[in-house]
C-alpha positions as CSV (number, residue, x, y, z in Angstrom):
1,M,74.7,149.6,31.7
2,S,75.1,151.8,34.8
3,T,77.2,150.9,37.7
4,T,76.9,152.5,41.1
5,S,80.0,154.0,42.7
6,E,79.5,151.6,45.7
7,S,79.8,148.5,43.6
8,L,83.0,149.9,42.1
9,A,84.5,150.6,45.5
10,P,87.3,148.0,46.3
11,P,86.8,145.8,49.4
12,A,88.3,147.3,52.7
13,E,91.8,146.0,53.2
14,R,92.1,143.8,56.3
15,P,94.4,145.2,59.0
16,N,97.7,143.5,59.7
17,G,97.2,141.4,62.8
18,L,100.8,141.5,63.9
19,I,101.1,145.3,63.6
20,T,97.7,145.8,65.3
21,S,98.8,143.6,68.2
22,L,102.1,145.4,68.7
23,K,100.3,148.8,68.5
24,V,98.7,147.8,71.8
25,I,101.9,148.7,73.3
26,Y,102.5,152.2,71.9
27,A,99.2,153.2,70.3
28,P,96.5,151.3,72.3
29,G,93.6,153.6,71.3
30,E,94.1,153.1,67.6
31,A,94.8,149.3,68.1
32,F,91.7,148.6,70.0
33,A,89.7,150.8,67.6
34,T,90.9,148.5,64.9
35,L,90.3,145.3,66.9
36,A,86.6,146.6,67.6
37,R,86.1,146.6,63.8
38,V,88.1,143.5,62.9
39,P,88.4,141.0,65.8
40,M,91.9,139.5,65.7
41,W,93.8,137.6,68.5
42,G,96.1,135.1,66.7
43,W,99.2,137.1,66.7
44,A,98.7,138.5,70.1
45,A,98.3,134.9,71.4
46,I,101.5,133.8,69.8
47,I,103.4,136.8,71.1
48,G,102.0,136.4,74.6
49,I,102.8,132.7,74.9
50,V,106.2,133.1,73.4
51,L,107.0,135.9,75.9
52,T,105.5,133.9,78.8
53,L,107.5,130.8,78.0
54,A,110.7,132.9,77.5
55,G,110.1,134.2,81.0
56,A,109.6,130.8,82.5
57,I,112.9,129.6,81.0
58,I,114.7,132.6,82.3
59,L,113.3,132.2,85.8
60,G,113.8,128.4,85.7
61,P,117.0,128.3,88.0
62,S,115.3,130.6,90.6
63,T,112.1,128.6,90.7
64,T,113.9,125.4,91.0
65,H,115.9,126.8,93.8
66,F,112.9,128.0,95.6
67,A,111.1,124.6,95.1
68,H,114.0,122.9,97.0
69,I,113.7,125.4,99.7
70,M,110.0,124.7,100.1
71,Q,110.7,121.0,100.1
72,E,113.2,121.4,102.8
73,R,110.8,123.5,105.0
74,Q,108.1,120.8,104.5
75,L,110.5,118.0,105.5
76,A,111.6,119.9,108.7
77,Q,107.9,119.8,109.9
78,M,107.6,116.1,109.4
79,P,108.4,113.4,111.9
80,A,111.8,111.9,111.3
81,D,110.5,108.7,109.6
82,R,108.2,110.4,107.3
83,A,110.8,113.0,106.4
84,A,113.4,110.2,105.6
85,A,110.8,108.4,103.3
86,A,109.7,111.6,101.6
87,R,113.5,112.6,101.1
88,Q,114.1,109.3,99.5
89,A,111.1,109.7,97.1
90,M,112.3,113.3,96.2
91,A,115.7,111.9,95.3
92,H,114.2,110.0,92.3
93,I,112.7,113.3,90.9
94,P,114.9,114.3,87.9
95,Q,116.3,117.8,88.0
96,W,114.7,118.6,84.7
97,F,111.2,118.1,86.2
98,Y,111.2,121.5,88.0
99,P,112.0,123.8,85.1
100,V,109.9,121.7,82.6
101,S,107.0,121.8,85.0
102,G,107.3,125.5,85.2
103,I,107.2,125.9,81.5
104,V,104.2,123.7,81.2
105,G,102.5,125.5,84.0
106,A,103.2,128.9,82.5
107,A,101.6,127.7,79.1
108,I,98.5,126.5,80.8
109,F,98.3,129.7,83.0
110,V,98.2,131.9,80.0
111,W,94.9,130.4,78.8
112,V,93.4,130.6,82.3
113,V,94.2,134.3,82.5
114,W,92.6,135.0,79.2
115,L,89.5,133.0,80.1
116,V,89.0,134.6,83.5
117,A,89.7,138.2,82.0
118,T,87.2,137.5,79.2
119,V,84.4,136.4,81.6
120,V,85.0,139.4,83.8
121,Y,84.8,141.7,80.8
122,V,81.6,140.2,79.6
123,I,79.9,140.4,83.0
124,G,81.2,144.0,83.4
125,A,79.7,144.9,80.0
126,S,76.4,143.2,80.6
127,L,75.9,144.9,84.0
128,T,76.7,148.4,82.6
129,G,75.1,148.6,79.2
130,G,78.0,147.8,77.1
131,E,78.3,145.3,74.3
132,A,78.5,141.9,76.2
133,R,80.1,139.9,73.3
134,F,82.4,137.0,74.3
135,L,84.4,137.4,71.1
136,G,85.0,141.0,71.7
137,A,86.0,140.3,75.4
138,W,88.4,137.5,74.3
139,V,90.0,139.7,71.7
140,A,90.6,142.4,74.3
141,S,91.9,140.1,76.9
142,V,94.4,138.2,74.5
143,N,95.7,141.5,73.1
144,L,96.0,143.1,76.6
145,Y,98.1,140.2,77.8
146,I,101.1,141.4,75.6
147,I,101.8,144.0,78.3
148,A,101.4,141.5,81.0
149,A,103.8,139.2,79.2
150,I,106.4,142.0,78.7
151,G,106.1,142.6,82.5
152,T,106.7,138.8,83.1
153,V,109.9,138.8,81.1
154,I,111.1,142.2,82.8
155,N,110.4,140.6,86.2
156,D,112.1,137.4,85.4
157,V,115.3,139.1,84.1
158,I,115.5,141.2,87.2
159,V,115.2,138.1,89.4
160,A,117.6,136.1,87.3
161,L,120.2,138.8,87.6
162,R,120.0,138.6,91.3
163,G,121.0,134.9,91.1
164,P,119.1,131.7,92.3
165,E,120.7,131.9,95.7
166,S,118.9,135.2,96.5
167,I,115.6,133.5,96.5
168,N,114.5,132.6,100.0
169,T,110.9,133.5,100.0
170,Q,108.0,133.6,97.4
171,S,108.2,137.3,97.3
172,D,111.8,137.2,96.2
173,L,110.5,135.9,92.8
174,Y,108.9,139.2,92.1
175,G,111.3,142.1,91.2
176,I,109.3,145.0,89.5
177,P,108.9,148.0,91.6
178,S,105.6,148.1,93.4
179,P,104.0,149.2,96.7
180,A,105.0,145.7,98.0
181,M,108.6,147.0,98.4
182,L,107.3,149.1,101.4
183,V,106.1,146.2,103.4
184,S,108.0,143.1,104.8
185,G,106.9,140.1,106.7
186,S,103.4,139.6,105.3
187,P,103.4,137.3,102.2
188,K,99.7,137.8,101.6
189,L,99.9,141.6,101.8
190,T,103.0,141.5,99.7
191,M,101.2,139.8,96.8
192,I,98.2,142.1,97.1
193,L,100.3,145.1,96.6
194,Y,102.5,143.6,94.0
195,A,99.4,143.4,91.8
196,F,99.8,147.1,91.5
197,N,103.5,147.2,90.1
198,V,104.4,149.8,87.5
199,V,103.8,147.4,84.7
200,N,100.5,146.2,86.0
201,I,99.3,149.9,86.4
202,W,100.2,150.5,82.6
203,L,98.2,147.4,81.9
204,Y,95.1,148.6,83.8
205,I,95.2,151.9,82.0
206,V,95.3,150.3,78.6
207,A,92.7,147.9,79.7
208,V,90.2,150.7,80.4
209,I,90.9,152.0,76.7
210,A,90.2,148.4,75.4
211,L,86.9,148.1,77.2
212,E,85.8,151.6,75.9
213,R,86.8,150.7,72.3
214,V,85.9,147.1,72.0
215,M,83.1,146.5,74.6
216,K,81.6,150.0,74.2
217,M,81.7,150.6,77.9
218,S,81.7,154.1,79.5
219,R,84.7,155.4,81.2
220,G,83.5,154.7,84.7
221,A,82.2,151.2,83.9
222,A,85.4,150.3,82.3
223,I,87.4,151.5,85.2
224,A,85.1,149.7,87.8
225,T,85.6,146.4,85.7
226,V,89.3,146.7,85.5
227,V,89.5,147.4,89.3
228,V,87.4,144.3,89.9
229,L,89.7,142.2,87.8
230,A,92.9,143.6,89.4
231,L,91.5,142.9,92.9
232,L,90.4,139.4,91.9
233,G,94.0,138.7,90.6
234,A,95.5,140.2,93.8
235,G,93.2,138.1,95.9
236,V,94.0,134.9,94.2
237,A,97.7,135.6,94.4
238,A,97.4,136.3,98.2
239,L,95.5,133.1,98.7
240,F,98.5,131.1,97.4
241,A,101.2,133.2,99.0
242,K,103.4,131.4,101.6
């Protein structure tokens, strides 16, 4: 009884998800070529969430200090009777509420970022002749987020080292070198320029590679899609800047 060589071939070994996710950092081309063949995002999600929560914990004292500053500024703009009532109500808020709410908000924020990036990638691929697959876009966005999460931790360590008392404005919560360091007095412009900090530039370059490998987009289409996503993120950040 004859057997073909194809039937004797062992099944292809499944790539290691953890190693593949980490390769996004130092070998993105290889990582996303693998992810295009074998979609994996579990380990990347775990790493991204852990790093994000770690950053929120590190930044906790600074965000709490800034929250108190914003409260005082709001109270100063109220009539005396309303300010007194509001101050009394705030006195009942436990101190653990601020850092815990920051951690919970960070955990939710991660999923929102992944979903928005996925939708933008799908739209970009569909408009430019790429492979507009939701799973592929989701895998790309979750794995790319590892770089953003690393940037979050770096930023939060820098801010924490300065000390909570150094936080007087929202822009003081952002410490990674960026073009925002060249301007002052305009919170919205600061947030737009901060979107192009050194870590995000690294992220955008790797994102182009991801879209080429996973979504089968041309170089130009991938760059355009990443630019749209970067400007969208910068615009949203500017919208809430104070």
